[in-house]
N, C-alpha and C positions, 0 to 999 in steps of 0.2 A: 648588617649587611651581611646579603648573601651571598654565599661562597659557593664554586660548584668549578665542577669540568666538564669540556664536552672535545668533542672528535671533529673540527670543522677547516674549512679552507679559509685560509687567513685572508686570500685576497675576494673573497665573495663575502666574507661573514661582516654585517652590518653592526656599527659597533659606538661608543660614542669615543673611546678613544683605544687604539691596537697599543700593545707594550712591546717591545722587540727587545730582549737582551742581545748584545753583540760580544760572542765567544772572542775568545784570545788565540794567538799561535800559538802556545804553549800546553791549551787543551792536548789532551792524550786520548782518542785522534783530532787533530786538529779541529775546531770548529770553524766552517766558512761561513760568518751567519752572514743574512739570515736566510735559513736553506728553502723559506717556502715564501719565498718573496720575490718578483719578478725584476726584470733587471733594469727597470725605472727605479725601482728603492734601492736596489743594489748601489747602482748609479750614484743615487741620491748620499747615500751614507759612506760610499767612498770620496766622495767630495767634503762631507762634511767633514771625516777627519780629515782632509788634507786640509781645510782650515781652520784646521783646530777647536771647530763650535762642538766636536764630541772630542774630549781629553780622554788619554788611557789611563785613568783613574774610574774606582769603584764608586759608581755612583752618577758618574759625571751624565747630562743628559739633556736633552732639548725636544722640544714639542714641534711639532709641523702642522698644521692646519690643513686642511682639504687635500690631502696628502695624493697623488696623483697614482693611478693602478690600486686604490683600493676602495674599497665601500666604508671604511672608517674614516668622520668627521676626522679626527686628527688620530698622528702616530707621534707616538712616545718611545724613543730611543734611548737605552739608556750601557754605558758602557760597563763593563766587568773588570776593568783594571789590567793591567798589563799582566799579572802573573793570576796562574789559575785558580779557580775555585774552593776554598776548603767550607766546613762547615759555617767557620765564625764571618769569614768573609761575604759569603753567603745569604747571612740573615742582615749582615749591613748593607747589601745590595736589597735585599726584599725592603727591609725600611725603608731605604731610599724610595722605594718603589710605591710603595705605599705614602709615604709623606708625599709625595709629589701628585699624586691619583686624588686625594681627600683634597688638595687644595685646588685641583680644577674642576671647572663649573660644570662637573659631566654626572650622570645618572647610572652610566654602566662602563663597564672596560672588560678589555681580553687581555692577558697576557699568556703568550706565548711561550712557553718553556721548551721546548726546541732545540736553543741554541745555549741550553744551563745544564751541565753538566758539574758535578763534586763527587772525588774520588770516592769509590766504595759506598753511594749514595742513588737509592732509584729514584723516578719520578714521586714512586709514593712520598717517601723522605719529604721531597718539595715541593712536593703539593702541601704535606701538614705542615711545614714550616711557615710557606705564605701566607694560609689561610688562618695561621697562627697569629704570625705578624700582622696582618691586616685587619686580625681583629680585634687585637691589640690595641691597632689606633684610632679607633672608634669611642678608645676614652677620653674624658674629658676629668678634669682637677677642679673645674671651678662648678659643682654639684649646690655650693653656699653663695655663688656670685648672683646679685641682681639686676645688672647687666645684660642685655639680650646677648646670648650666647648666637655665634652663627653655625649650622645644624648643617654636618656636610653633606655634597648634595650626592655622593656615590653611593647608590644603594645595591650594588651588583656589582662583583666579579667576577669573571670565568679564566679560567686557568684550561689554556688550549696547546692540544695534542693535535698531531696529523693523523694517528692513529688512532682505532679504539683500543687495541691491543691495554690490558689494564685499566681499562677506563672505570670500572665498577671499581676496582680498587684506588682508584687513585680519587674519587668522588667520596668516598669512605673515609679516605684520608683527607679529602675536606671538612665532613661534616669534624672529625676528629678535633683537627686544630682549631677549627671553631671555637669547639666546647670548649677543649683550653684555654683559648683568650678568654672566653664567658668566664673561669673560674678567676684567672689573671685578673681581668679588670672588675672582681665582686672583693681581690684581696686588696688589688688597688684601690678601691673606692673605701673598704673600711678602713685600709691605714690613713688615707688623707683626712679621713674626718677628725676633728676636733676633739681632745679629750675630754670636753664640757659633753656633747654628745655622745662619742664611741667609751663609754663607761662600760663596766662589767655585765651591766645588766642589758646595754643594748648589744653584746655580743650574744647573751644567752636569747634575746628575743631572737636577733637573726639565725643563729642555729635552728630554733623552732619552727621557725619559715620555711628554713629549706629543708624541713624533715617533712611539715606538710606537705610537699609535692611532690615525693614518691611515697609509695607505700612500704617500700623496701628500705623504710632508712626511718631509725628511731631518736626519740631525742630525750636527755634525762638532765634537769638543771638541779647539782645539791646546793643548799643555800648554806649559812656558817653556823647554824647550828646541827645540821648533819654534820658537817667536814668536822667539828668539835665533836662528836659522838664519831668519828672516826679516826680522830685520833691527828689530824692534818694540823698537827703545832708550828709547822715549820709553813706552811701556805699560808697559815691565818696571823702566825707575829709580821708577814708583810702587810696586810692590810690592814693593823692596827691604829694607824695614825689617822685611817682618813675617813670619813661617813659615807663613800661606796659599799655600798655590801659586795664582798667578794660570792664570784661563783665559781661552780669547777660544771663545765658542762662537758657534756658526753654522747657522740653522736655515732649509729653504728647502722653500717650498711651491710643490708645481708645480699650479696651478688651471686653467693654460692650455698650450697648447704650449709646449714646455720650450726653443724658440727663441728665445720671445717676451723682449722683456728685463721683467726682475723690478723691481718696488717695492723697494728697501732700504730697511730700519730699523734706526738703531744706537740704540742703547740705553745708558748710562753705569751701568754695574753695581756700583758703589766697596759694597760690604757692609758694610763700614763704614769712616768718615774721621774719622780724630781730627787733622785736619791735616797728620800728620807732624810734622816737627822743626819747623814753623811751627805748632806747637801751638793747638788752638783752646782758649776759654774753657771750664772745666768746666761752666755753666750752659749746660743743654740740650743737653748732648753726644751724651748718650745717642738724640737726635732723628736723629743722623747716620748711623744704621743705614736710613734713608730714603733715605739717597743713591745706593741702586741700584732705584730706582722707574722710570728709563729701563727699565732692563732688566725691572724687573716687565711694562710698558706692552707690551715687543715679546711676552713667553713669552704675557701675557692676549691680545692680539693673534691671536697664535698658534691660541689656544683658540677664539678666535671663526672664523676659518678654517677649522678642521679642521670644526667645528660646520654650518658655514653653505657650502661646497664655490662659495666664490667662483671668479668662470672670471679670475684673473691667476694672477700669480707676484708670488711676495713673499722676499725674504731677511732673514731677520734675523741681526743682527750683536751681540753681548754680549761686549764688553771686561768682563772681572768678575777685581776684586781689590780687596785691603783696603788702605790705605794709616797704617800706623801707625810711629812712631821709633824707632830703633834705631840701633845703630853701623855696621849698614850701610844704612842710610837715605839716601836724598838729602839735600844740602845746600842751603841758600840762593845762587846762587852757581854751580853746579855747571853743565854744560853736557854734553846729551844728545844724540844723535841719532836722528830718527826714522825710522821706514820707509821714510818718499818719501825720505832723504837728507839733509832739513832738518835743522840745529840749533837747538836751541831752549835760550836761559840761562834757568835756573829761579830766580826770583827769589822766591819765594813756594811751598812745598812744598804749601800748602791750595788751591791754584788747581792742581789735581790731574784733576779731570776731563775737561779738555781734554788732557792730556796721554795721556790713554788712550785718547781718542777721535780724536785726529788719526791715532794709527796705525790706529784699525778703520774710518777712516774711509779710507785708503790702498789699506788693505785690498778693503773695498767694493766700489771699484774696477774692483777684478779683475772684477768680476760685470756689469759695464758696464750699471747700473741707468738705466732712464728717468729716476726719481726718486730722488732718495737722502732721507731725513730724520734726523734726530739728535732724540733725546729725549734731556733729560739737568736734574736738579735741581743746576744749572753756577753760579748766582752768588747771591749776599744780596743784592746789588746788584737783583737781578730782585724780589726779595720788598718791597723800601722803594719800588721804583716804582710794581707793578702788585698789592703786596698776593695775597690768595690768590681774587680773582675772575677774573684771564685768565692765563694764558700768555704770556710772549713769543715773539713769532715773530719771525725774521728770515730773509732768503731772496733768493736773487741770480735768483730768477724772477717777474714780477709775476703770472704765468697761476695759478703754484703756491702763492703766496701767498693768490692771492684764492680758490679752492679751498679751501684748509683754513681759513680766514675764513667763508668759504660752510658749510663741516662747525661748524665750531664752533660758529654760531649756531642750525645746526637741532638739536644735539645737547645746547646748553647749555652744553656744555664752552669756553666761548670762549676768543679768542686776540685779541693784540693786537702788531702790529706795529710793527717799530721801524728806525730807519735803518740800512743796512747800507755806511757810505759811506767812502770811502778817506781822509778826513782822519781816522776813528778808528783806522783799520788804521798809522796813522803811529805813532801812540803805544807801538806793539809793539817800537820800532825798539831792538836791543840793541849795544851798542858791542864785543862778543866772540862773538855768536853770530847766525845766519839771523833769529830772535827773540829775543825775551823772554816769556816764557809767562804777564804781567797787562801791563797798559798802561796803571798808575796808580791812582789813586783815583776817578777822573770817568767816568761813561759806562762801568762794569763789564761790564754786558750787553751792549753794543754789542760791544765789545775782545775778549772772550772769542768772539762770533760770528766778529769779523774772524779772528780767529788760527784760528778751524777752516775759516773760508774757502780759507785757504792751502792747503788739503790739497783740495778737491774740482778734479779735474781737466778738469770741462767737465758740462755735464749742468746740470739742475732740480735744486736742493738748499735747504731751510731746515730751518732750526734751531730748534727748540721747549724756552724754559728752561721748567721745571715746577717753580722753586726754593719758589714762593711757591703753587701746586697740588695737589702731591703728596703731603700731608699736612695734617693739621691741628692744631695746638698745642691747648693747654690742658685744658679738663676732655671736652675731646669730640676729646683727642689720637685722632691713625690716621691710618692710608693712607688715599686718596680714589680711588685707580683712578684718577685721570685723568693723560693723556689719553686713558682707553682707545675711551670714545663718538667723542670727535674724532674720532682714527684712523681708527676703524671707520668712521665715516660719510663719512670720503673714502676708502677703500678698497670701501665699496662703490660709492660715484660711478666709482671708476675701473672698476671689473670691468662696471657699465652702462655706459659709454663704450666698451670695447674691442671 
């Protein structure tokens, strides 16, 4: 789908569908919707409101075919609700608009931005979010179905403005939003693939394909023999029970001077997590194919970097494994030695994500990153704490944490910071090793982050636990592509600061 912006007259512009979003009286200043439509349409909207055909609820809509006074073949009217829009309600509205448009038998559409206002946000922000959300709605999770799929007829969406002021900036915002959507959709595609297809080797191949698209991207894959030589005993202990070979994937994007310190993104890549000897219950175990969504988000980000040529250096590190029970699998009570030299008593083989991440973080230190962020579907405790609304954020650096919170609020892909205190770290005490891989029943998300913090040498580091946000269960089961929007927003800001 092509997404762009244009300054045009809504009355005379020919399109299959013109979309108007009605402002409300709580906006400051009040938006008298629609601003740039003649009295015939204004009277029609007034009657539709009075009849109840347009309700004062966000996303309420009606389609008018062959509207008088317009060159558009259809007029699609949306309510913005009773309250002024904020970032979250705007995203909800834009999602409703996209869903409705994709369901119509149209090839192109024109969306007026004139009567949409979000406190503290400019039209460039609206354009970026609209483009991202509409781009995300191009994704279908049924890629492996043999039935004939209905392909949306919508090919082009134009965001309409009454003036050409800042038009080039808004067009650029559309390109950026579309690029982020492309990264989100790649992440969703990889997440939704079953574990028998999306293996560690498959992820490695996908990384190599990305690197081949851009001369400024390099890819290196470490095999198990090389990881053994490096002393990655913690990571390799997780993969001991499976026939699928582990892979350590390293992607490098050089958008700035090669001597500049990179941002390091470390994504957990457990392509299927049975729990190992500490076997999970059968109910919902199919969703453990999503335990590689941290890895998928790193690949999604690299897709965006390739598209946008951001001026910064980024290294992406993905420890990719499968966690299965077997005769050679690690057992509760086993002790392994990490790449850092620290020993770990494994009390639960289902706390495997931190065992692969700790060696990946140690390896990432080699690149001397200015910022390190790991992304992982790490703890069920995170789901119990935050549900599916926000990812958990834990960090050793207040400025980095604040930047991620701002990026989350801007993108709608929000985070909530949890403490990283020494009192929690004490829960990892082991009588037999330097640490245990779990800290007991309480504060599981925090103690998991405390474990990872032991492998950060210095510098700014943040941990994102996306166990509640990376996918949805139930009737809407599927990968969300989060936190690609958050990370993209963060990296865009970092690039502008350098």
